MARFILO-748185 format. One record per residue (C-alpha): x, y, z; residue in three letters. Coordinates in steps of 0.25 Angstrom, whole numbers, plus 2048, in hexadecimal, padded with zeros to 3 digits. Layout:
# residues N
XYZALA...
***
This chain:
# residues 115
B03161189METAF9168192ALAAF7173188LYSAF316917DARGAE9163187LYSAE317018AGLYAE217417BLYSADB166179ARGAD1169184LYSACF17717EGLNACC172170SERAC3167176ASPABB17217EILEABA17A171ARGAB416E169GLUAAA16B174ARGAA5179174ILEAA4179165SERA9C16C166TYRA93172170ILEA9117F168ASPA8E17615CASPA8316E164LEUA7D17B169VALA7D18115BTHRA76175155ASPA6C175160LEUA68183161THRA6E189154GLYA7719315CLYSA85191161PROA87190170ILEA8E19E170LYSA801A416BALAA7919D177HISA831A2181ILEA821B017BALAA731B017CGLUA731AB18APHEA7D1B618FVALA751C1188LYSA681BC18FGLUA6F1BB19CPHEA751C919BALAA681CF196ASPA601C81A2SERA6B1CD1ACPHEA6A1DB1A6HISA5B1DB1A8ARGA5C1D61B6LYSA671E11BAMETA601ED1B3THRA521E91B8ALAA4D1F31C3PROA4D1EB1D0PROA3F1E81D6PHEA3F1E91E5ASNA331E61ECASPA321F01F8PROA2D1E5201TYRA391DC1FEGLNA431E8200VALA3E1EA20ELEUA3B1DB210GLYA2D1DD215VALA201D6210SERA161DD208ARGA0C1DD213ASPA151E321EGLYA101EE226THRA151FC225GLNA1C1FB233ASPA231EE22FARGA281F4221ILEA2C201227LYSA341F9232GLUA3B1F1228VALA3E1FD21FTYRA4420522BLEUA4D1F922FLYSA521F7221LEUA5520621FGLNA5C20622DLYSA641FA228LEUA6820021BTYRA6B20E21FHISA7420A22BGLUA7D202222ALAA7F20F219GLYA8520720EGLUA8220A1FFVALA7B1FC1FCPROA731FD209ASNA6F20B205META692061F8GLUA621FC200LYSA5D20620AALAA5720E1FELYSA512011F9GLUA4A1FF206VALA4520D207ASNA3F20D1F9SERA381FF1FCALAA32206209TYRA2E212201GLNA272091F6GLNA20201201ILEA1B20E208CYSA162141FBALAA0F2071F7GLUA08206204ARGA05215206GLYA0D216213TRPA14223217SERA23221217LYS
***
């Protein structure tokens, strides 16, 4: 008896899905599956664009200093971060150390400081 009840529910769900699909088709001219496929494609394209876009890292944000910081303050923060990431010696931290170094070099080049 439980199987019949389950089958009846399954057919009821199919009827409701069919009814919703008919309504969407009447309103938009496309079946609901086409709308879902469009949404999935747009989402996948958007995700792909975000993942393949080159990261934009503001060197001041990377170091955590303000744009009007002094040379001494920026160098102090840079040295603290380098010490922190180099002492850890782990691969993710080494990547972060490279990013910090690159940010400091960009700031130095931008302001005409000697490294």
